C-alpha positions in Angstrom: 54.2 115.2 102.1 51.4 112.9 103.6 52.8 110.4 101.4 56.4 110.7 102.4 55.2 110.5 106.1 53.2 107.4 105.5 56.2 105.7 104.0 58.4 106.7 107.0 55.9 105.3 109.4 55.5 102.0 107.4 59.3 101.7 107.3 59.7 102.2 111.0 56.8 99.6 111.6 58.3 96.9 109.3 61.7 97.8 110.7 60.5 96.4 114.1 60.1 92.9 112.5 62.5 90.2 113.0 62.6 86.7 112.1 65.1 85.7 115.0 63.6 83.1 117.4 62.8 84.2 120.9 65.9 83.6 123.2 65.4 81.5 126.1 68.1 80.5 128.4 68.3 76.7 128.5 67.5 75.0 131.9 70.7 74.3 133.8 71.4 70.6 133.6 72.6 70.3 137.1 71.4 69.8 140.5 69.9 72.7 142.5 72.4 72.0 145.5 75.8 70.9 145.9 76.3 66.9 146.4 76.6 65.6 149.9 80.1 66.1 151.1 80.8 69.4 149.3 80.3 72.0 152.1 79.5 75.4 150.6 79.8 77.1 153.9 82.8 79.6 154.3 83.8 82.9 155.9 84.8 85.1 153.0 82.7 86.3 150.0 84.6 85.7 146.9 83.1 88.5 145.1 84.8 91.0 147.5 88.0 89.2 147.5 90.6 90.2 144.8 93.6 88.1 144.1 96.0 90.5 145.9 94.2 89.7 149.2 93.7 86.0 148.5 97.5 85.3 147.8 99.3 87.4 150.4 103.0 85.9 149.5 104.8 89.0 148.2 106.9 87.0 145.8 103.7 85.3 144.4 101.9 88.6 144.1 104.9 90.0 142.0 104.8 86.9 139.6 101.2 87.0 139.1 101.2 90.9 138.3 104.2 90.1 135.9 102.3 87.4 134.2 99.1 89.6 133.9 101.5 92.0 132.0 103.7 89.9 130.1 101.8 86.5 129.4 101.5 86.0 125.6 98.3 83.9 125.7 96.8 86.9 127.7 97.8 89.2 125.1 96.3 87.1 122.4 93.0 86.7 124.5 93.0 90.7 124.8 93.6 91.2 121.0 90.6 88.8 120.5 88.4 91.2 122.4 89.4 94.1 120.3 89.0 91.9 117.1 85.4 91.1 118.2 84.7 94.7 119.1 85.8 96.0 115.9 83.5 93.3 114.0 80.6 94.5 116.1 81.4 98.1 115.1 81.3 96.9 111.3 77.9 95.4 111.6 76.4 98.1 113.9 77.4 100.6 111.2 75.6 98.8 108.5 72.2 99.7 110.3 72.7 103.4 109.5 72.9 105.0 106.1 76.5 105.6 104.6 76.7 109.1 102.9 79.5 110.2 100.9 80.5 113.7 99.7 82.0 113.8 96.2 83.2 116.6 93.8 84.5 116.0 90.4 85.0 117.3 86.9 83.8 115.4 83.7 85.4 116.8 80.5 85.2 115.1 77.0 85.8 115.8 73.4 84.5 114.1 70.2 85.9 114.6 66.6 83.8 115.8 63.9 83.9 112.3 62.2 81.9 110.7 65.2 79.4 113.6 65.5 75.7 113.5 63.9 76.2 117.4 63.4 79.6 117.0 61.5 81.2 119.2 64.1 83.6 118.6 67.0 81.7 118.0 70.1 83.0 119.0 73.7 81.3 118.9 77.1 82.5 119.9 80.4 80.7 119.2 83.7 81.3 120.0 87.4 79.5 118.2 90.1 79.5 118.4 93.9 77.0 115.9 95.5 76.0 113.9 98.7 75.4 110.2 97.9 73.5 107.7 99.8 75.3 104.4 99.4 73.3 101.3 98.8 71.3 101.6 102.2 69.2 98.5 103.0 65.9 99.0 104.7 66.1 96.5 107.4 62.4 95.4 107.3 62.9 91.7 108.4 65.8 92.4 110.8 68.7 90.9 108.9 71.1 93.4 109.5 70.0 94.1 113.1 70.3 90.2 113.7 73.9 90.3 112.3 74.7 93.2 114.5 73.2 91.3 117.6 75.2 88.3 116.6 78.4 90.3 116.4 77.7 92.0 119.8 77.1 88.6 121.4 80.4 87.4 119.9 82.2 90.4 121.3 80.9 89.8 124.8 81.8 86.1 124.6 85.4 87.2 123.7 85.4 89.5 126.7 84.1 86.9 129.1 86.5 84.4 127.6 89.5 86.9 128.3 88.2 87.1 132.0 88.0 83.4 132.3 91.6 82.9 130.9 92.7 85.8 133.4 91.4 83.9 136.2 93.0 80.7 135.1 96.5 82.4 134.4 96.5 83.6 138.0 95.5 80.1 139.4 98.1 78.5 137.2 100.8 81.0 138.2 99.9 80.2 141.7 100.0 76.5 141.1 103.3 76.7 139.3 104.9 78.7 142.3 103.7 76.4 144.8 104.8 73.3 142.9 108.2 75.0 142.6 108.4 75.6 146.3 107.3 72.0 147.1 110.0 70.5 144.9 112.5 72.9 146.2 111.9 71.9 149.8 111.7 68.4 149.1 115.1 68.7 147.4 116.3 70.2 150.5 114.9 67.5 152.4 116.6 64.9 150.2 120.0 66.7 150.6 119.8 66.6 154.4 118.6 63.0 154.3 121.6 62.3 152.0 124.0 64.1 154.6 122.5 62.0 157.5 122.7 58.9 155.4 126.3 59.7 154.6 127.1 60.2 158.4 125.6 56.7 159.0 127.6 55.3 156.3 130.8 56.8 158.0 129.6 55.3 161.4 129.1 51.9 159.9 132.4 52.1 158.1 134.3 52.6 161.5 132.3 49.8 162.9 133.3 47.5 160.2 137.1 48.6 160.7 136.6 47.6 164.3 135.1 44.4 163.4 131.7 45.2 165.0 129.9 45.3 161.6 130.1 43.4 158.6 130.3 44.1 154.8 126.4 43.4 154.4 125.7 46.4 156.9 128.0 48.7 155.0 126.5 47.9 151.6 123.1 48.5 153.2 124.3 51.9 154.3 125.9 52.6 151.0 122.8 51.7 149.1 120.7 53.9 151.4 123.0 56.9 150.8 123.1 56.4 146.9 119.4 56.2 147.0 119.2 59.6 148.8 121.5 61.1 146.2 119.4 59.8 143.3 116.2 61.2 144.6 117.8 64.5 145.3 119.0 64.7 141.6 115.4 63.7 140.4 113.8 66.4 142.4 116.3 68.9 141.3 115.6 68.0 137.8 111.7 68.5 138.4 112.5 71.8 140.2 114.4 73.1 137.1 111.6 72.2 134.9 108.9 73.6 137.2 111.0 76.9 137.2 110.9 76.9 133.5 107.1 76.4 133.6 106.7 79.5 135.6 109.0 81.6 133.6 106.7 80.5 130.6 103.6 81.6 132.6 105.2 84.9 133.8 106.3 85.6 130.3 109.8 86.8 131.0 112.8 85.5 133.2 112.4 85.6 136.7 115.5 87.5 137.0 114.1 90.4 134.8 111.5 91.2 137.5 112.6 94.0 139.6 112.9 93.9 143.4 111.6 90.3 143.4 111.0 89.5 147.1 111.8 86.1 148.8 109.0 83.6 148.8 107.4 81.8 151.9 107.7 78.2 152.7 104.7 76.0 152.1 103.9 76.0 155.8 104.1 79.8 155.9 101.6 80.4 152.9 98.4 81.9 154.1 96.0 80.9 151.4 92.8 79.9 153.0 89.9 78.3 151.0 87.3 79.6 153.3 85.2 81.0 150.6 81.6 81.0 150.5 80.1 78.9 147.7 76.5 79.7 147.7 73.9 78.0 145.5 74.9 76.4 142.2 72.7 78.8 140.2 74.3 81.8 141.9 77.8 80.5 141.1 77.8 79.0 138.0 75.8 81.7 136.0 78.4 84.4 137.2 81.3 82.3 136.0 83.1 84.0 132.9 83.4 80.7 131.0 79.7 80.1 131.4 79.0 83.7 130.3 81.1 83.2 127.3 79.2 80.0 126.3 76.0 81.6 126.7 76.9 84.6 124.6 77.9 82.2 121.7 74.6 80.6 122.1 72.9 84.2 121.8 75.1 84.8 118.7 74.1 81.4 117.1 70.3 82.2 117.8 70.7 85.8 116.0 72.2 84.2 113.2 69.2 82.2 112.7 67.1 85.4 112.2 69.6 86.7 109.7 69.5 83.4 107.7 65.8 83.2 107.7 65.4 86.9 106.4 67.4 86.0 103.3 64.3 84.3 102.0 62.3 87.5 101.9 62.6 90.8 99.5 65.4 93.1 100.1 64.8 96.8 99.5 67.9 99.0 99.2 68.1 102.6 98.6 70.8 104.6 96.3 70.7 108.3 95.6 72.3 111.5 95.5 71.7 115.2 95.8 74.0 117.9 94.7 74.7 120.7 92.2 75.9 120.5 88.6 77.2 123.0 86.1 79.3 123.2 82.8 81.2 125.8 84.5 83.0 126.0 87.8 81.7 129.6 88.4 78.0 128.4 87.9 78.3 125.3 90.1 76.3 126.9 93.0 74.2 129.2 90.9 70.4 129.1 90.6 69.1 126.2 88.8 72.0 123.8 89.2 70.3 121.4 91.4 71.1 117.8 90.5 69.6 114.7 92.0 69.1 111.0 91.4 67.2 108.3 93.5 67.5 104.5 92.8 65.5 102.3 94.9 65.8 98.6 94.1 63.8 95.6 95.2 65.2 92.2 94.8 63.9 88.7 96.0 65.2 85.4 95.9 63.7 83.3 93.1 66.0 80.4 92.6 69.3 79.7 94.6 69.6 76.2 94.4 68.8 75.7 98.1 71.7 78.0 99.2 69.4 80.1 101.8 67.8 76.8 103.0 71.2 75.3 103.5 72.4 78.4 105.3 69.3 78.4 107.6 70.0 74.8 108.4 73.5 75.5 109.2 72.3 78.3 111.5 70.0 76.1 113.3 72.6 73.1 113.7 75.1 75.8 115.1 72.7 76.7 117.7 72.2 73.2 118.7 75.8 72.8 119.0 75.8 75.9 121.1 73.2 74.7 123.4 75.1 71.4 124.0 78.2 73.1 124.4 76.7 75.8 127.1 75.1 72.9 129.0 78.4 71.1 129.0 80.2 74.1 130.2 77.6 74.3 133.1 78.0 70.7 134.0 81.8 70.8 134.1 81.7 73.9 136.1 79.4 72.2 138.7 81.6 69.2 138.8 84.7 71.4 139.2 83.2 73.5 142.1 81.7 70.3 143.8 85.0 68.5 143.7 87.1 71.5 145.2 84.4 72.1 147.9 84.9 68.4 148.8 88.6 68.4 148.5 89.3 71.5 150.8 87.9 69.4 153.9 89.2 66.2 152.9 92.8 67.2 152.1 92.8 69.2 155.4 92.0 66.1 157.3 94.7 64.1 155.2 97.2 66.9 155.9 96.6 66.5 159.6 97.1 62.8 159.6 100.1 62.9 157.4 101.8 65.5 159.9 101.1 63.2 162.7 102.6 60.4 160.9 105.7 62.3 159.8 106.2 63.5 163.5 105.8 59.8 164.7 108.2 58.5 162.0 111.0 61.2 162.9 110.6 60.3 166.6 110.9 56.5 165.9 114.1 57.4 163.7 115.8 59.2 166.5 115.2 56.3 169.0 116.3 53.6 166.4 119.5 55.4 165.6 120.1 55.9 169.4 119.4 52.1 170.0 122.0 51.4 167.1 124.5 53.5 168.3 124.2 51.9 171.7 124.5 48.4 169.9 120.8 47.3 170.8 119.3 47.8 167.4 120.3 46.5 164.0 121.1 48.4 161.0 118.1 47.0 159.1 116.0 48.7 161.8 117.7 52.0 161.2 117.3 51.6 157.2 113.7 51.0 157.6 113.2 54.0 159.9 115.1 56.1 157.5 112.8 55.1 154.6 109.6 55.6 156.6 110.8 59.0 157.9 111.9 60.3 154.6 108.6 59.0 152.8 106.4 60.7 155.6 108.0 64.2 155.2 107.9 64.0 151.6 104.5 63.2 151.7 103.5 65.8 154.1 105.0 68.4 151.6 103.0 66.9 148.8 99.6 67.1 150.8 100.3 70.4 151.9 100.9 71.7 148.4 97.8 69.7 147.2 95.7 71.7 149.9 97.1 75.1 148.8 96.6 74.2 145.0 92.9 73.3 145.9 92.7 76.6 147.6 93.9 78.3 144.4 91.6 76.4 142.0 88.6 77.1 144.4 89.2 80.8 143.9 89.3 80.3 140.2 86.1 78.3 140.3 84.1 80.8 142.5 85.6 84.0 141.4 83.0 85.0 138.6 81.7 88.1 140.2 85.3 89.4 140.9 86.4 88.8 137.5 83.1 89.9 135.8 83.7 93.5 136.4 80.1 94.4 135.1 80.1 92.7 131.8 76.8 93.1 130.2 74.8 89.8 129.8 
């Protein structure tokens, strides 16, 4: 009994050994503060703001909800989590003994010609046993390291799915805003074409009266056809944007029940007033950064498993049960049957197989470190760009609105002067072009501001999407 206890204690002590290198998170290769011009101040904490409250347009909310339910890429990402979880379960199960129960009968007969006694030989045996199936004593942590690598891969898949979920919400919002922008620009082009058609008719009447010549009529005709061409171009882009939105949602928009009407760009209440905090607080909570670090942890654990392959491996195989020549005596006294088959194997010559596996694991860790650092750098740049954009685009929008108002007022004055015979038609054409371009530019800049707000939520919403993921 004392010898058995000593063996158990020794096995438990050796079971604590591991060849895995100590994991140390690499230092973030980014600045400790956001660059100048990237204002991190805000009014709302993104961790306490879910997307339903960030995007208040009821139509956009319905589209995002449909995408989260039907988008095929999200289905794939979710299935990846189940796949990684199952692989982790397989590796984790290898740390515990596998015990099988078996029952069987073995009957045989040999003729007298093959028997040493010259008589027929018959045998009959019944067995019931519990079998320990090739259990490895994990002295060097090989199995534990493989299980740790599988767990990290599972957590990486989960974080990657959360990152994709955030991206999908932002992509649906961007596609919806782009569709709304193109729709409003197409409406503006249609209204412009109608106004230029009326101007063309006015020039036609003036030409018929001899007040205007063919040159002015050709100018009016060209301006009208240009507006028609722009309207057709915008309608084509609008159809493509709607197809993209349908792809992201994962089903036809008409299949969404009770889809409410949407808001105009000017009525969208998407404010990018989010608190960014310090880079270290923001970046390490992003799902994409968490996924990259979990891949690094998995690569580190695989090094331990590869190193343990150089050391002896002890496996236990055995069974305990009962056996008898007759079924009735199977559980009788003296029918105990057992077997115990420990084995020790150590690599002697493998032509460099284990060394190559170790080199491979270490190279993959170097790659994982570089990918983790690159992910941090990309995340830093993304957040810094968006923090700078939310203020500069707002300033740009204010200037563009003032320009559009000025150009519209100028167009009205020039048209009034033309009808009074004071201004030339060339002045009208210049005013029309400038007014149309200013209004189109205002819609584009407004959409850019809303898109920046959507992207900023995705870039900062690591805590909201993380949902307690283990690190």
